ZAGU-962479 format. One record per residue: residue number from 1; residue in one letter; x negated, y negated, z negated of N, C-alpha, C in turn. Coordinates in Angstrom, 2 decimals, padded with zeros to 5 digits. Layout:
<sites>
+-----+----+---------+---------+---------+---------+---------+---------+---------+---------+---------+
!   i ! aa !     nc1 !     nc2 !     nc3 !    cac1 !    cac2 !    cac3 !     cc1 !     cc2 !     cc3 !
+-----+----+---------+---------+---------+---------+---------+---------+---------+---------+---------+
! NUM !  A !       X !       Y !       Z !       X !       Y !       Z !       X !       Y !       Z !
...
+-----+----+---------+---------+---------+---------+---------+---------+---------+---------+---------+
</sites>
This chain:
<sites>
+-----+----+---------+---------+---------+---------+---------+---------+---------+---------+---------+
!   i ! aa !     nc1 !     nc2 !     nc3 !    cac1 !    cac2 !    cac3 !     cc1 !     cc2 !     cc3 !
+-----+----+---------+---------+---------+---------+---------+---------+---------+---------+---------+
!   1 !  X !  018.35 ! -037.10 !  002.48 !  017.78 ! -036.70 !  001.28 !  018.24 ! -035.54 !  001.42 !
!   2 !  X !  019.61 ! -034.72 !  001.97 !  020.14 ! -033.34 !  001.24 !  019.07 ! -032.54 !  002.04 !
!   3 !  X !  018.55 ! -032.85 !  003.77 !  017.43 ! -032.06 !  004.03 !  016.61 ! -031.85 !  003.54 !
!   4 !  X !  016.20 ! -032.94 !  002.88 !  014.70 ! -032.94 !  002.35 !  014.85 ! -031.66 !  001.31 !
!   5 !  X !  015.62 ! -032.13 !  000.28 !  015.44 ! -030.78 ! -000.73 !  016.01 ! -029.76 ! -000.29 !
!   6 !  X !  016.62 ! -029.61 !  000.89 !  017.15 ! -028.47 !  001.52 !  015.79 ! -027.47 !  001.76 !
!   7 !  X !  014.61 ! -028.17 !  002.71 !  013.97 ! -027.59 !  002.58 !  012.76 ! -027.32 !  002.29 !
!   8 !  X !  012.32 ! -028.40 !  000.95 !  011.76 ! -027.96 ! -000.14 !  011.96 ! -026.88 ! -001.08 !
!   9 !  X !  013.43 ! -026.68 ! -001.18 !  013.66 ! -025.70 ! -001.95 !  013.46 ! -023.98 ! -000.95 !
!  10 !  X !  013.39 ! -024.36 !  000.44 !  013.68 ! -023.16 !  001.36 !  011.86 ! -022.77 !  001.28 !
!  11 !  X !  011.29 ! -023.84 !  001.20 !  009.33 ! -023.85 !  001.60 !  008.83 ! -023.09 ! -000.50 !
!  12 !  X !  009.76 ! -023.30 ! -000.95 !  008.70 ! -023.28 ! -002.02 !  009.55 ! -021.77 ! -002.52 !
!  13 !  X !  010.50 ! -020.86 ! -002.06 !  010.80 ! -019.33 ! -002.18 !  010.09 ! -019.09 ! -001.29 !
!  14 !  X !  009.87 ! -019.46 ! -000.30 !  008.88 ! -018.59 !  000.97 !  007.41 ! -018.26 !  000.45 !
!  15 !  X !  007.30 ! -019.20 ! -000.51 !  005.76 ! -019.55 ! -000.54 !  006.33 ! -018.06 ! -001.83 !
!  16 !  X !  007.01 ! -017.82 ! -002.92 !  006.71 ! -016.80 ! -003.75 !  007.05 ! -015.74 ! -002.99 !
!  17 !  X !  007.64 ! -015.54 ! -001.84 !  007.61 ! -014.04 ! -001.25 !  006.73 ! -013.17 ! -000.94 !
!  18 !  X !  006.75 ! -011.93 ! -001.10 !  005.72 ! -011.02 ! -001.19 !  005.10 ! -010.93 !  000.53 !
!  19 !  X !  004.19 ! -010.28 !  001.23 !  004.34 ! -010.07 !  002.67 !  004.87 ! -008.71 !  002.82 !
!  20 !  X !  005.74 ! -008.45 !  004.11 !  006.08 ! -007.17 !  004.52 !  005.12 ! -006.35 !  004.02 !
!  21 !  X !  005.85 ! -005.30 !  004.23 !  005.09 ! -004.24 !  003.68 !  005.08 ! -003.07 !  004.53 !
!  22 !  X !  004.06 ! -001.91 !  005.51 !  004.78 ! -000.95 !  006.44 !  004.20 !  000.06 !  005.70 !
!  23 !  X !  004.85 !  001.26 !  005.85 !  005.08 !  002.46 !  005.27 !  005.42 !  003.49 !  006.88 !
!  24 !  X !  004.70 !  004.58 !  006.53 !  004.85 !  005.41 !  007.62 !  005.79 !  006.91 !  006.76 !
!  25 !  X !  006.52 !  007.80 !  007.23 !  007.76 !  008.32 !  006.94 !  007.15 !  009.69 !  007.54 !
!  26 !  X !  007.19 !  011.46 !  006.80 !  007.01 !  012.06 !  007.53 !  008.42 !  012.83 !  007.50 !
!  27 !  X !  009.00 !  012.65 !  009.01 !  010.58 !  013.28 !  008.24 !  010.26 !  014.38 !  009.24 !
!  28 !  X !  011.55 !  015.41 !  008.33 !  012.02 !  016.81 !  008.94 !  012.91 !  016.79 !  009.51 !
!  29 !  X !  013.33 !  017.63 !  010.08 !  014.80 !  018.39 !  010.93 !  015.28 !  017.53 !  012.29 !
!  30 !  X !  013.85 !  016.73 !  012.57 !  014.22 !  016.33 !  014.00 !  014.02 !  017.12 !  015.71 !
!  31 !  X !  014.71 !  017.50 !  015.95 !  014.98 !  018.96 !  016.88 !  015.09 !  018.44 !  018.20 !
!  32 !  X !  015.54 !  016.93 !  018.20 !  016.00 !  016.69 !  019.80 !  016.06 !  015.48 !  020.34 !
!  33 !  X !  016.28 !  015.10 !  021.26 !  015.40 !  013.47 !  021.37 !  016.83 !  012.30 !  020.73 !
!  34 !  X !  017.88 !  012.93 !  020.42 !  018.73 !  012.41 !  019.57 !  018.36 !  012.05 !  018.11 !
!  35 !  X !  017.90 !  012.65 !  017.89 !  017.66 !  012.61 !  016.43 !  016.68 !  011.47 !  015.78 !
!  36 !  X !  015.55 !  011.07 !  016.67 !  015.13 !  009.92 !  016.34 !  015.70 !  008.48 !  016.05 !
!  37 !  X !  016.67 !  008.59 !  017.53 !  017.54 !  007.34 !  017.60 !  018.22 !  007.12 !  016.16 !
!  38 !  X !  018.97 !  008.36 !  015.15 !  019.69 !  008.39 !  013.96 !  018.71 !  008.05 !  012.56 !
!  39 !  X !  017.83 !  008.34 !  012.99 !  016.53 !  008.37 !  012.40 !  016.38 !  006.18 !  012.33 !
!  40 !  X !  016.00 !  006.09 !  013.25 !  016.16 !  004.17 !  013.25 !  016.96 !  004.25 !  012.82 !
!  41 !  X !  018.18 !  004.23 !  013.37 !  019.17 !  003.12 !  012.83 !  019.54 !  003.32 !  011.27 !
!  42 !  X !  019.18 !  004.80 !  010.87 !  019.70 !  004.57 !  009.38 !  018.72 !  003.91 !  008.27 !
!  43 !  X !  017.51 !  003.49 !  008.92 !  016.71 !  002.95 !  008.26 !  016.56 !  001.69 !  008.61 !
!  44 !  X !  017.71 !  000.66 !  010.07 !  017.43 ! -000.05 !  010.15 !  018.94 ! -000.87 !  009.18 !
!  45 !  X !  019.48 ! -000.10 !  009.35 !  020.56 !  000.11 !  008.26 !  020.12 ! -000.56 !  006.73 !
!  46 !  X !  019.45 ! -000.75 !  006.43 !  018.47 ! -000.51 !  005.25 !  018.64 ! -002.24 !  004.83 !
!  47 !  X !  019.22 ! -002.89 !  003.91 !  018.61 ! -004.62 !  003.78 !  017.32 ! -004.38 !  003.47 !
!  48 !  X !  017.13 ! -005.00 !  004.18 !  015.46 ! -005.78 !  003.82 !  014.12 ! -005.15 !  005.06 !
!  49 !  X !  014.71 ! -004.12 !  005.70 !  014.12 ! -003.37 !  006.46 !  013.89 ! -004.50 !  007.88 !
!  50 !  X !  013.07 ! -004.77 !  008.13 !  012.91 ! -005.87 !  009.19 !  012.30 ! -004.93 !  010.55 !
!  51 !  X !  011.95 ! -003.51 !  010.33 !  011.27 ! -003.11 !  011.83 !  011.69 ! -001.23 !  011.73 !
!  52 !  X !  011.55 ! -000.52 !  012.54 !  011.42 !  000.86 !  012.57 !  011.63 !  001.36 !  013.46 !
!  53 !  X !  010.12 !  002.06 !  013.79 !  010.31 !  002.86 !  014.77 !  009.71 !  004.17 !  014.21 !
!  54 !  X !  010.63 !  005.15 !  015.40 !  010.36 !  006.63 !  015.22 !  009.79 !  007.38 !  016.58 !
!  55 !  X !  008.48 !  008.26 !  015.79 !  007.87 !  009.09 !  016.90 !  008.73 !  010.23 !  016.58 !
!  56 !  X !  008.99 !  011.07 !  018.04 !  009.62 !  012.42 !  017.43 !  008.48 !  013.55 !  017.84 !
!  57 !  X !  007.27 !  012.92 !  018.69 !  006.57 !  013.90 !  018.66 !  005.43 !  014.62 !  017.51 !
!  58 !  X !  005.44 !  013.20 !  016.43 !  004.76 !  013.04 !  015.20 !  005.36 !  013.53 !  014.37 !
!  59 !  X !  007.10 !  013.65 !  014.24 !  008.17 !  013.43 !  013.42 !  007.88 !  012.52 !  012.45 !
!  60 !  X !  007.29 !  011.20 !  012.44 !  007.59 !  009.90 !  011.86 !  007.78 !  008.93 !  011.92 !
!  61 !  X !  008.21 !  007.88 !  010.82 !  008.78 !  007.14 !  011.69 !  007.84 !  005.67 !  010.48 !
!  62 !  X !  007.71 !  005.11 !  011.48 !  007.13 !  003.67 !  010.50 !  007.88 !  002.44 !  010.37 !
!  63 !  X !  008.21 !  002.18 !  009.06 !  009.19 !  001.12 !  008.73 !  008.30 ! -000.11 !  008.27 !
!  64 !  X !  008.45 ! -001.56 !  008.73 !  008.23 ! -002.66 !  007.78 !  009.28 ! -003.42 !  007.20 !
!  65 !  X !  008.94 ! -003.68 !  006.10 !  009.88 ! -004.20 !  005.18 !  009.60 ! -004.92 !  004.31 !
!  66 !  X !  010.57 ! -005.74 !  003.35 !  010.33 ! -007.05 !  002.30 !  010.38 ! -005.89 !  001.06 !
!  67 !  X !  009.38 ! -006.08 !  000.29 !  008.86 ! -005.21 ! -001.12 !  009.62 ! -005.79 ! -001.53 !
!  68 !  X !  010.32 ! -007.53 ! -001.64 !  010.64 ! -007.45 ! -002.89 !  012.75 ! -007.62 ! -002.74 !
!  69 !  X !  013.45 ! -006.55 ! -001.36 !  013.85 ! -006.40 ! -001.38 !  014.71 ! -004.81 ! -001.35 !
!  70 !  X !  013.39 ! -003.95 ! -000.80 !  013.85 ! -002.58 ! -000.65 !  012.78 ! -001.70 ! -001.05 !
!  71 !  X !  012.68 ! -000.77 ! -001.61 !  011.82 ! -000.11 ! -002.09 !  011.50 !  001.61 ! -000.68 !
!  72 !  X !  010.34 !  001.59 ! -001.22 !  009.64 !  002.97 ! -000.21 !  011.08 !  004.68 ! -000.43 !
!  73 !  X !  011.44 !  004.73 ! -001.77 !  012.40 !  005.66 ! -002.20 !  014.10 !  005.34 ! -001.22 !
!  74 !  X !  014.52 !  003.97 ! -001.56 !  015.33 !  003.98 ! -001.01 !  015.23 !  004.10 !  000.91 !
!  75 !  X !  014.00 !  004.11 !  001.50 !  013.94 !  005.04 !  002.91 !  014.22 !  005.71 !  002.99 !
!  76 !  X !  013.62 !  006.91 !  002.19 !  013.40 !  008.16 !  002.04 !  014.77 !  008.82 !  001.89 !
!  77 !  X !  015.61 !  008.02 !  001.22 !  017.13 !  007.90 !  000.97 !  017.92 !  007.98 !  001.75 !
!  78 !  X !  017.47 !  006.96 !  002.95 !  018.36 !  006.63 !  003.91 !  018.14 !  007.94 !  005.24 !
!  79 !  X !  016.94 !  008.13 !  005.31 !  016.84 !  009.22 !  006.12 !  017.54 !  010.60 !  005.54 !
!  80 !  X !  017.64 !  010.49 !  004.69 !  017.77 !  012.04 !  004.08 !  019.66 !  012.07 !  004.11 !
!  81 !  X !  019.97 !  010.61 !  003.73 !  021.43 !  010.62 !  004.28 !  022.33 !  011.05 !  005.44 !
!  82 !  X !  020.93 !  010.53 !  006.40 !  021.18 !  010.89 !  007.87 !  020.94 !  012.32 !  008.34 !
!  83 !  X !  020.42 !  013.46 !  007.49 !  020.32 !  014.59 !  007.53 !  019.07 !  015.20 !  007.98 !
!  84 !  X !  018.23 !  013.62 !  007.46 !  016.44 !  014.09 !  007.30 !  015.59 !  013.50 !  006.88 !
!  85 !  X !  015.99 !  014.58 !  005.69 !  014.64 !  014.42 !  004.20 !  013.85 !  013.78 !  005.21 !
!  86 !  X !  013.01 !  012.80 !  004.73 !  011.27 !  012.19 !  004.29 !  010.93 !  011.87 !  003.71 !
!  87 !  X !  009.30 !  012.15 !  003.37 !  008.42 !  012.00 !  002.26 !  007.86 !  010.82 !  003.12 !
!  88 !  X !  007.09 !  010.03 !  001.93 !  005.96 !  008.43 !  002.11 !  004.74 !  009.44 !  002.81 !
!  89 !  X !  004.21 !  009.14 !  003.82 !  002.69 !  010.18 !  004.74 !  001.83 !  009.06 !  003.90 !
!  90 !  X !  000.50 !  010.12 !  003.25 ! -000.33 !  009.26 !  002.52 ! -001.26 !  008.25 !  003.75 !
!  91 !  X ! -001.75 !  007.05 !  003.09 ! -002.41 !  006.45 !  003.53 ! -004.39 !  007.26 !  003.48 !
!  92 !  X ! -004.78 !  006.91 !  004.61 ! -005.71 !  007.20 !  004.41 ! -006.68 !  006.03 !  003.84 !
+-----+----+---------+---------+---------+---------+---------+---------+---------+---------+---------+
</sites>
């Protein structure tokens, strides 16, 4: 009976969860091959981020996150705190 109740609660909360959101950040100050690692790790430490990848050549970071847990401003703050200011890249 407890399992049924727990499963019911879990499923009901999942139904209301927002779908993951993906944004691209334009990242400044990346000058060497180590910089993307620092940027990626700073983003992965933000609660609610499920994936982060950084493209050194394009100076961008692509981040997938739970919009119920984190806002894009927290992502730009995380990179800035690591020494790499960023802005939300406009989507076409």
